[in-house]
C-alpha positions in Angstrom: 65.6 105.5 81.7 64.9 105.2 85.5 67.1 107.2 87.8 68.5 104.1 89.5 69.7 102.7 86.1 71.4 106.1 85.3 73.1 106.0 88.7 74.3 102.4 88.2 75.7 103.4 84.8 77.6 106.3 86.3 79.0 104.2 89.1 80.2 101.6 86.6 82.2 104.2 84.8 84.1 104.8 88.1 85.2 101.2 88.2 88.7 100.6 86.8 87.3 97.9 84.5 84.5 100.2 83.4 81.6 97.9 84.0 79.7 95.9 86.6 80.7 92.3 87.1 78.6 89.5 85.7 77.2 86.6 87.8 79.1 84.2 85.6 82.4 85.9 86.5 81.7 85.3 90.2 80.6 81.7 89.4 83.9 81.1 87.7 85.9 81.9 90.8 83.6 79.8 92.9 83.9 76.9 90.5 87.7 77.2 90.6 87.8 77.3 94.4 85.6 74.2 94.5 87.8 72.3 92.1 91.0 70.3 92.6 93.0 73.2 91.1 92.5 75.1 94.3 93.4 72.2 96.5 96.7 73.7 97.6 95.4 77.2 98.4 95.0 78.2 102.0 94.1 81.4 103.8 93.5 83.4 100.6 91.3 86.4 100.0 90.0 86.6 96.5 88.7 90.1 95.7 86.4 90.3 92.7 85.6 94.0 92.4 86.6 95.1 89.0 89.9 96.6 90.3 88.2 99.0 92.7 90.5 98.1 95.7 93.7 98.4 93.5 93.2 102.1 92.9 
């Protein structure tokens, strides 16, 4: 296994969620923000970081 892959696995264990995010998880937020469901949201910061900033 390449060193970079080992480093990525180690870093992922340090995330509160225990894994890296998937592109579809980011896409779900973008889809929501582009939909009518987000029409009343203003001035928000949406952090998608697997809980890293909550620790």
